[in-house]
C-alpha positions in Angstrom: 3.2 -15.0 25.2 1.6 -17.4 21.8 1.3 -15.8 18.8 -2.5 -16.5 18.2 -3.4 -16.5 21.5 -7.5 -15.4 21.4 -7.7 -14.9 25.4 -5.1 -11.9 24.9 -6.6 -10.0 23.1 -5.6 -7.5 20.5 -3.9 -4.4 20.8 -4.3 -1.0 19.6 -2.1 1.8 20.6 -2.5 2.6 24.4 1.0 2.8 26.3 0.3 1.8 30.1 1.0 -0.8 33.1 -1.7 -3.3 32.8 -2.1 -6.6 34.9 -3.8 -9.4 34.6 -7.0 -8.5 36.9 -6.8 -5.1 34.8 -6.9 -6.9 31.6 -9.4 -9.5 32.7 -12.0 -6.6 34.0 -11.9 -4.3 30.5 -12.6 -7.7 28.6 -15.5 -8.2 30.7 -16.6 -4.2 30.3 -16.1 -4.9 27.1 -18.7 -7.7 26.9 -21.0 -5.9 28.4 -20.7 -3.2 26.1 -21.5 -5.5 23.7 -24.5 -7.3 24.9 -26.4 -4.0 26.2 -25.0 -0.7 23.5 -27.7 0.0 21.4 -26.9 1.6 17.9 -27.7 5.5 18.2 -29.8 5.3 15.1 -32.5 3.5 16.3 -34.0 6.2 18.1 -36.2 8.9 16.3 -35.1 12.5 14.6 -32.0 12.8 12.9 -29.9 14.2 15.6 -29.4 10.7 17.0 -28.0 9.8 14.1 -25.7 11.9 13.2 -24.6 11.5 16.7 -24.3 7.8 16.3 -21.1 8.3 14.1 -19.5 9.3 17.1 -19.4 5.4 17.9 -17.8 2.4 16.8 -19.6 1.6 13.6 -20.8 -1.3 12.9 -17.7 -3.0 10.7 -15.8 -2.3 14.4 -18.3 -3.9 16.4 -18.6 -6.8 14.3 -15.4 -7.7 14.7 -14.9 -7.1 18.4 -17.7 -9.5 18.9 -15.9 -11.5 16.3 -13.2 -11.5 18.2 -14.5 -12.8 21.5 -15.6 -15.9 19.6 -12.3 -17.1 18.1 -10.9 -20.3 19.3 -6.8 -20.9 18.6 -7.6 -23.9 16.0 -10.2 -21.5 14.2 -7.8 -18.5 14.4 -4.9 -20.3 12.6 -7.0 -21.1 10.2 -8.4 -17.9 9.3 -4.3 -16.9 9.1 -3.8 -20.2 7.4 -6.2 -18.4 4.6 -4.7 -14.7 4.5 -1.7 -17.0 3.6 -3.5 -18.7 1.1 -4.6 -15.9 -0.5 -1.3 -13.9 -0.2 0.4 -16.6 -2.2 -2.2 -16.7 -5.3 -1.9 -12.5 -5.3 1.6 -12.6 -4.7 2.5 -15.0 -7.4 0.0 -12.8 -9.4 1.6 -9.8 -8.7 4.8 -11.0 -9.5 4.1 -12.6 -12.9 2.1 -9.4 -14.5 4.4 -7.1 -13.8 6.9 -9.1 -16.5 4.3 -8.7 -18.8 3.6 -4.7 -18.4 5.9 -3.9 -20.8 4.8 -5.8 -23.3 1.1 -5.7 -22.7 1.9 -1.4 -23.6 4.6 -2.2 -26.4 1.9 -4.0 -28.0 0.1 -0.8 -28.0 3.2 0.8 -29.2 3.2 2.8 -26.0 6.1 1.8 -23.9 6.8 5.2 -22.4 3.4 5.1 -20.4 4.4 2.2 -18.3 4.7 5.1 -16.1 1.4 6.2 -16.7 -0.1 3.3 -15.4 1.4 3.0 -12.9 0.7 6.5 -12.1 -2.9 5.2 -12.3 -2.0 2.1 -10.1 -1.0 4.2 -7.6 -3.4 6.6 -7.5 -5.8 4.2 -7.3 -3.6 3.0 -4.7 -3.3 6.0 -2.4 -7.3 6.8 -2.6 -8.9 3.2 -2.4 -7.1 2.3 0.9 -9.2 4.8 3.2 -12.4 4.0 2.0 -11.6 0.3 2.0 -11.2 0.4 5.1 -13.9 2.8 5.9 -16.3 -0.1 4.4 -14.9 -2.9 6.4 -15.4 -0.3 9.5 -19.0 0.6 8.4 -20.1 -2.9 6.9 -17.8 -5.9 8.3 -14.3 -7.1 7.5 -16.3 -10.0 5.6 -18.1 -7.8 3.0 -15.7 -6.2 2.7 -13.2 -9.0 1.6 -15.6 -9.7 -0.6 -15.9 -6.3 -2.4 -12.2 -6.4 -2.9 -12.2 -9.6 -4.9 -15.1 -9.0 -7.2 -13.0 -5.2 -8.3 -10.6 -7.5 -8.9 -11.9 -10.0 -11.1 -13.3 -7.0 -13.0 -9.9 -5.3 -13.3 -8.1 -8.9 -14.7 -11.2 -9.0 -17.0 -10.8 -6.0 -18.5 -7.3 -5.7 -18.8 -7.3 -9.6 -20.7 -10.0 -8.3 -23.1 -8.3 -4.8 -23.8 -7.5 -3.6 -27.7 -6.1 -0.2 -27.0 -4.2 1.4 -24.1 -6.9 3.8 -22.9 -9.3 0.4 -22.3 -5.6 -1.0 -20.6 -4.6 1.8 -18.5 -8.6 2.0 -17.2 -8.7 -1.6 -16.2 -5.9 -0.2 -13.5 -8.7 0.7 -12.0 -10.6 -2.1 -10.9 -7.3 -3.9 -10.8 -5.4 -1.5 -8.3 -8.9 -1.0 -6.4 -9.1 -4.6 -6.0 -5.4 -5.5 -4.7 -4.5 -2.5 -2.4 -8.3 -3.9 -0.5 -6.9 -6.9 -0.5 -3.6 -5.4 1.0 -5.1 -3.2 3.6 -8.0 -5.8 4.6 -5.1 -8.5 5.4 -3.5 -6.1 7.4 -6.6 -4.6 9.1 -8.0 -8.3 10.1 -4.4 -8.7 11.5 -4.3 -5.8 13.5 -7.8 -6.7 15.0 -6.5 -10.5 16.5 -3.0 -9.6 17.2 -0.9 -7.6 20.5 1.6 -5.3 18.7 4.0 -7.1 20.3 3.6 -9.7 18.1 2.2 -7.9 15.1 5.2 -6.8 13.6 6.1 -10.7 13.0 2.4 -11.8 12.0 2.0 -8.5 9.8 4.4 -10.5 7.5 2.8 -13.2 7.2 1.0 -11.9 3.8 4.8 -11.5 2.4 6.6 -14.4 2.8 4.8 -15.7 -0.1 7.4 -13.1 -2.1 9.9 -15.6 -1.3 9.4 -18.4 -3.3 7.3 -16.1 -5.8 9.5 -13.9 -6.6 11.7 -16.6 -8.2 8.5 -18.0 -10.0 6.5 -15.5 -11.3 9.6 -14.1 -13.8 9.5 -17.6 -15.4 5.5 -18.6 -15.7 5.2 -15.4 -17.1 8.3 -16.1 -19.6 6.3 -19.4 -20.2 3.0 -17.4 -20.7 4.7 -15.2 -23.1 6.3 -18.2 -25.3 3.0 -20.7 -25.2 0.4 -17.7 -25.8 0.1 -14.0 -25.1 0.0 -11.9 -22.3 -3.6 -11.3 -21.5 -3.8 -14.9 -20.6 -1.1 -14.2 -18.5 -3.8 -11.8 -17.1 -7.3 -13.6 -17.5 -5.9 -17.2 -15.9 -6.1 -14.9 -12.2 -9.7 -14.8 -12.6 -10.7 -18.4 -12.3 -7.7 -18.9 -9.4 -8.0 -15.8 -6.9 -11.5 -16.8 -6.3 -10.8 -20.2 -5.0 -8.4 -18.8 -3.2 -10.3 -16.6 -1.1 -13.0 -19.5 -0.3 -11.0 -20.5 2.8 -10.9 -17.0 4.1 -14.8 -16.1 3.5 -16.2 -19.4 5.1 -13.8 -18.6 8.4 -15.0 -14.9 8.0 -18.7 -15.7 8.1 -19.2 -18.6 10.3 -17.7 -17.0 13.2 -20.1 -13.7 12.5 -22.6 -16.0 12.4 -21.2 -17.7 15.5 -21.0 -13.9 17.1 -24.6 -13.5 16.2 -26.1 -16.7 18.1 -24.1 -15.5 20.6 -25.7 -12.3 20.6 -22.7 -10.6 20.8 -24.2 -8.8 17.2 -27.7 -6.7 17.4 -30.2 -8.1 15.4 -31.1 -5.8 13.0 -34.4 -6.8 13.3 -34.3 -4.3 16.3 -33.1 -1.4 14.0 -35.7 1.6 12.7 -36.4 1.5 8.9 -35.2 4.8 7.9 -36.2 6.2 4.8 -34.0 6.0 1.6 -32.5 9.6 2.0 -31.8 8.6 5.2 -29.7 5.5 4.6 -27.9 7.5 2.2 -27.0 10.2 4.1 -25.7 7.7 6.9 -23.6 6.1 4.0 -22.0 9.3 2.8 -20.7 10.1 6.1 -19.7 6.5 7.1 -17.5 6.4 4.0 -16.8 10.2 3.7 -17.9 10.3 -0.1 -16.6 14.1 -0.5 -13.6 13.6 1.4 -13.0 10.4 -0.8 -13.7 12.6 -4.2 -11.4 15.6 -3.0 -8.4 13.4 -2.5 -8.9 11.3 -5.8 -9.5 14.2 -8.0 -6.6 16.2 -6.2 -4.2 13.3 -6.7 -4.9 12.3 -9.9 -5.1 16.0 -12.0 -1.7 16.6 -9.9 0.2 13.6 -10.9 -1.5 12.4 -14.1 -0.5 15.3 -16.3 2.8 15.2 -15.3 3.5 11.7 -17.2 1.3 13.6 -20.0 2.7 17.1 -20.3 5.8 15.7 -22.3 4.1 14.3 -25.1 0.9 16.3 -25.6 0.6 18.9 -27.5 2.3 22.5 -26.8 3.7 20.5 -23.7 3.2 22.2 -20.2 1.4 24.9 -21.7 -1.2 22.7 -22.7 -4.7 24.2 -21.5 -5.6 21.1 -20.6 -2.4 20.0 -18.6 -2.6 23.9 -17.1 -6.3 23.3 -15.8 -6.3 19.8 -14.6 -2.8 20.8 -12.2 -4.9 23.7 -10.7 -8.3 22.1 -10.2 -6.3 19.6 -8.1 -3.9 22.0 -6.2 -7.1 23.8 -5.4 -9.0 20.1 -4.3 -5.7 19.2 -2.0 -5.8 22.9 -0.3 -9.8 22.4 0.1 -9.3 18.5 1.2 -7.8 19.0 5.2 -10.7 21.9 5.5 -13.2 19.8 4.7 -11.9 16.3 6.4 -11.3 18.4 9.8 -14.7 19.7 9.8 -17.1 17.9 12.6 -20.3 19.1 10.6 -19.2 18.1 6.7 -17.1 15.0 7.8 -17.8 13.4 11.1 -16.2 10.3 10.1 -13.7 11.9 7.8 -11.7 9.6 5.5 -8.2 10.3 6.5 -8.1 10.6 10.5 -6.0 13.6 10.4 -5.8 14.6 13.9 -3.6 11.4 14.5 -0.7 13.4 13.4 -0.8 15.5 16.1 1.5 12.5 17.3 4.8 13.3 16.1 5.6 9.2 15.7 2.2 9.5 13.0 3.6 12.3 11.2 7.0 11.7 10.9 6.1 7.7 9.8 3.8 8.7 7.2 6.4 11.4 5.4 8.8 8.7 6.1 6.5 6.4 4.0 6.0 9.2 1.4 9.6 9.4 1.1 11.0 5.8 0.7 8.3 5.1 -2.0 9.3 7.9 -4.1 12.8 6.8 -4.5 11.9 3.4 -5.3 9.8 4.7 -8.1 12.9 6.4 -8.8 15.2 3.5 -9.4 13.8 -0.2 -8.9 10.6 0.8 -10.5 8.9 1.3 -13.2 12.1 1.5 -16.1 14.6 -1.2 -14.2 13.1 -3.9 -15.6 13.3 -2.4 -19.2 17.1 -1.0 -18.6 18.4 -4.6 -17.2 16.9 -5.9 -21.3 18.2 -3.5 -23.2 21.6 -2.5 -21.6 22.7 -5.6 -19.4 20.7 -8.0 -22.0 19.4 -10.1 -19.7 15.7 -12.6 -20.9 12.7 -11.6 -19.4 12.8 -14.2 -16.4 16.3 -13.4 -15.8 15.1 -9.1 -15.7 12.6 -10.5 -13.8 14.2 -11.7 -11.5 16.6 -9.7 -10.5 13.8 -6.5 -10.5 12.4 -9.0 -8.2 15.1 -9.3 -6.0 13.8 -6.0 -4.0 10.8 -8.2 -2.9 13.2 -11.5 -2.0 15.2 -9.6 0.7 13.3 -7.0 2.0 10.7 -10.1 2.6 14.0 -11.4 4.8 14.9 -8.5 6.5 11.4 -7.6 7.2 10.9 -11.1 8.9 14.1 -10.8 10.8 13.4 -7.0 11.9 9.9 -8.8 13.7 11.9 -11.2 15.4 14.2 -8.3 17.1 11.5 -6.1 17.4 9.4 -9.2 19.8 12.4 -9.9 21.5 13.9 -6.4 22.3 10.5 -4.4 22.4 11.6 -1.8 20.8 11.3 -0.4 17.0 13.3 2.9 16.2 16.7 1.9 16.3 15.7 -0.4 13.4 13.9 2.0 11.4 17.5 4.4 11.6 19.3 1.4 10.4 17.0 0.6 7.6 17.4 4.4 6.4 20.9 4.1 6.4 21.3 1.0 4.5 18.5 2.1 2.3 20.4 5.3 1.2 23.6 3.0 1.2 22.1 0.9 -1.3 20.7 3.5 -3.5 24.3 5.0 -4.0 26.0 2.0 -4.5 23.1 1.5 -7.6 24.6 5.2 -9.0 28.3 3.4 -8.7 27.6 0.6 -10.0 25.0 0.3 -12.3 26.4 0.9 -15.5 26.4 -0.7 -18.6 29.5 -3.1 -18.2 28.4 -3.6 -15.0 29.0 -7.6 -13.2 25.2 -9.9 -12.9 26.8 -9.7 -9.1 27.4 -5.8 -8.7 23.8 -5.9 -10.4 22.1 -8.2 -7.8 24.3 -6.8 -4.6 22.5 -3.4 -5.5 19.4 -4.9 -4.7 20.1 -7.1 -2.6 21.2 -3.6 -0.3 18.6 -1.7 -1.0 15.6 -4.5 -0.3 16.9 -4.8 3.2 17.6 -1.4 3.9 13.1 -1.3 2.6 12.9 -4.1 4.7 14.7 -3.0 7.6 12.3 0.4 7.6 9.2 -0.4 6.4 7.2 -2.8 9.0 8.4 -1.2 12.2 7.6 2.4 10.6 3.8 0.6 10.1 3.8 -0.3 14.0 4.9 3.1 15.4 1.9 4.7 13.3 -0.9 1.8 14.2 0.6 2.5 18.0 -0.9 5.7 17.6 -4.7 4.9 16.9 -7.4 3.6 19.1 -9.0 0.0 17.7 -12.1 2.4 16.0 -9.3 3.9 14.1 -6.4 1.5 14.0 -8.0 0.6 10.3 -7.8 4.5 9.5 -4.1 4.8 10.9 -2.8 1.8 9.3 -4.4 3.1 5.8 -3.0 6.3 6.4 0.2 5.1 6.3 -0.5 2.7 3.3 -2.0 5.9 1.6 1.1 8.0 2.6 3.3 5.1 0.8 1.5 5.0 -2.1 1.1 8.5 -2.8 4.9 8.6 -2.1 5.2 5.8 -5.3 2.7 7.7 -7.5 4.8 10.9 -7.0 7.4 9.0 -8.3 6.1 7.3 -11.2 5.0 10.1 -12.1 7.9 12.3 -11.8 10.4 8.9 -13.5 7.5 9.5 -16.6 7.9 12.2 -17.5 11.7 12.0 -17.1 11.7 9.3 -19.4 9.4 10.2 -21.6 11.4 13.7 -22.2 15.0 12.2 -22.0 14.7 9.3 -24.0 13.8 10.4 -27.3 15.8 13.4 -26.7 19.0 10.9 -26.2 17.7 8.7 -29.0 17.7 11.8 -32.0 21.2 12.5 -30.6 23.0 9.6 -30.4 21.1 7.4 -33.1 23.2 6.6 -36.5 22.0 8.3 -39.1 20.5 5.8 -41.4 18.2 4.5 -37.6 17.3 8.0 -36.9 13.5 7.7 -39.0 12.7 4.5 -36.8 13.5 6.7 -32.9 10.0 7.0 -32.7 9.4 3.5 -32.9 12.5 2.4 -30.6 11.1 4.9 -27.4 7.8 3.9 -27.7 8.4 -0.3 -28.1 10.9 -2.3 -25.7 10.8 -5.5 -28.8 11.6 -3.0 -31.1 14.2 -1.8 -29.3 15.6 -5.1 -28.6 15.7 -6.3 -31.7 19.0 -4.3 -33.0 22.0 -6.7 -32.1 24.1 -5.9 -29.1 27.3 -4.1 -29.9 25.3 -2.1 -33.2 26.1 1.4 -33.6 22.0 1.8 -32.9 22.1 -0.6 -30.1 25.3 1.3 -28.7 22.9 4.7 -29.2 19.9 2.8 -27.3 21.8 1.9 -24.6 23.6 5.2 -24.0 20.1 6.5 -23.9 18.6 4.3 -21.1 21.9 4.7 -19.5 21.9 8.0 -19.3 18.4 8.6 -17.7 18.8 6.0 -16.1 21.9 7.7 -14.0 19.2 10.7 -13.4 16.8 8.6 -11.8 19.1 7.4 -9.4 20.3 11.8 -8.7 17.1 11.7 -7.7 16.5 8.5 -5.7 19.4 10.0 -3.6 18.1 13.0 -3.2 14.7 11.5 -2.0 16.0 9.8 0.5 17.4 12.8 2.6 14.8 13.2 5.0 14.6 9.5 6.3 17.7 9.5 9.2 15.7 12.4 10.5 12.7 11.4 10.5 13.3 7.9 11.7 15.1 10.0 14.9 11.6 12.3 15.2 9.4 9.0 15.9 8.5 8.1 19.6 10.9 5.1 21.1 8.2 3.0 22.2 8.4 -0.1 24.2 5.6 -2.1 23.1 5.1 -4.6 25.8 4.0 -1.8 27.8 1.0 -1.5 24.8 -2.7 -3.0 26.0 -6.7 -2.3 24.2 -8.2 0.7 25.0 -11.3 2.0 23.1 -12.3 5.4 21.4 -14.4 6.5 24.7 -11.6 5.8 27.1 -10.3 9.3 26.3 -10.1 12.1 23.6 -6.6 11.3 22.8 -6.1 8.3 20.8 -2.3 7.4 23.0 -1.2 7.3 26.5 2.2 7.6 27.2 3.3 6.6 30.6 6.8 5.4 30.2 8.6 6.4 26.5 12.0 6.6 26.6 13.1 10.1 27.1 15.5 12.4 25.5 15.5 14.9 28.6 13.9 14.9 32.1 11.6 18.1 30.7 10.1 15.8 27.3 9.0 13.0 29.7 7.6 14.7 32.0 5.4 17.0 28.6 4.6 13.8 27.3 3.3 11.9 30.7 
């Protein structure tokens, strides 16, 4: 089967045997539905408006119609455009990652790297579901445009920031735009591919890492030498829109083609509605209440973790306590709100998908996997390599990004294995084993006297494990969703991953903020004791002391002992991974075919999984 065959149609998760005649019949019925169906809100009355919320949303209908207009040539152009934009965003991320320590050090707040990353991960976590919602409600093209605009605002604000508060607040726009593009790229690929080929095509946005992982640190070093870290952000506000243009034209032209063929209903047929009715429907479609609860819960719980150590009175600070209490209350209320048909008829998080054990295990696995990542590879490995290992900017950046390089290669390899073996679960388990082994070796070999080969080898091993488990887990979660919910399922998986990263960044920030100052005061010689706060706050200040001097030895020891503590937490966080991988269903991917939301209540029909016992087989079928 060709990877880009518009005639095959996308596949979203139902597992069943289907011959060619059944597939043709399904496509004919789908075409008739697109021609004949009317939106419920064209009728009178609020009841009909609310009932329409149970149907496929306009953005979903648009992409279903557009899928019928793709030719092989136009689909190839669209995927080339995805690759072009992914290359730009990949190069940008590899470049600016090396600039963060210098940007925060410019404000004498090097320790706030973790807080910046918490903000990024919180935004990454909460923006994925609403961005998927925007794509479902308004359309893929419209959602892409919103993401690009927000992305540019983030670049401009970071480049012009004059204090750490402005810089940190810019992460909201920057992270919202970048993660919006991430989820939308995956949603587009899910729209236009079947599940058997999706594991490979889903890697298209990741392939640029094979090149940019080496170019990014070099560009960052050149920027720091020739201008300042500000231009390292500002230049992308010009480059990214230019890279997006081909994809925008591709989506827009095919959307217009679908309208000419009358596959998308004309807005002239819709009844005019009041401003209140429009706001009311938008509230339900985007689930603003659920988004507010999720944002408040994640932000108010995680951000105080990194601020408590440096706040007045520490954990007893009334503001810290109040934030965490309110955050916990929002977290408790959110599941009840999201499962209420009256309050959230189109919920932000499709929590009912978690009734499927594969989706539940996959989301938890992503959570713990990415938490361990933020204990080990991010956010302080880059600073550790420059201080303890005495690497320059480019070398430290390349070592840090070895994870991205090796994980991309591993993910590419596993996508091909999935295609030809029709299985995915075995690769999840193997990936978990390799990932845990790599973290254990990092704790053993990442010491002050470690050789460059030892440091690099552990990063390669961890990257291979991450690449092997990430793609198949996402594939398994997507398999439990109908087309209406494939974007929500993808967002739920990626949200779980980002929440794990946010928790990991928050805890690592708390450990770093609590441990480094105490150890510096303990180990620094008497003549350097007065500079402890400045050394802690600025990476550049720590690097001023020559290697082998008593002060540098004390700094290195403080960094080393703190990193050992973080790596121990990383290994503990990976303990649930292998059991969770074994819980996931061992689906046969070549038996997956399209199924609409309305065919049955359950989003997943299992006809022939590989059962552990005869009883469990009869229950699943």
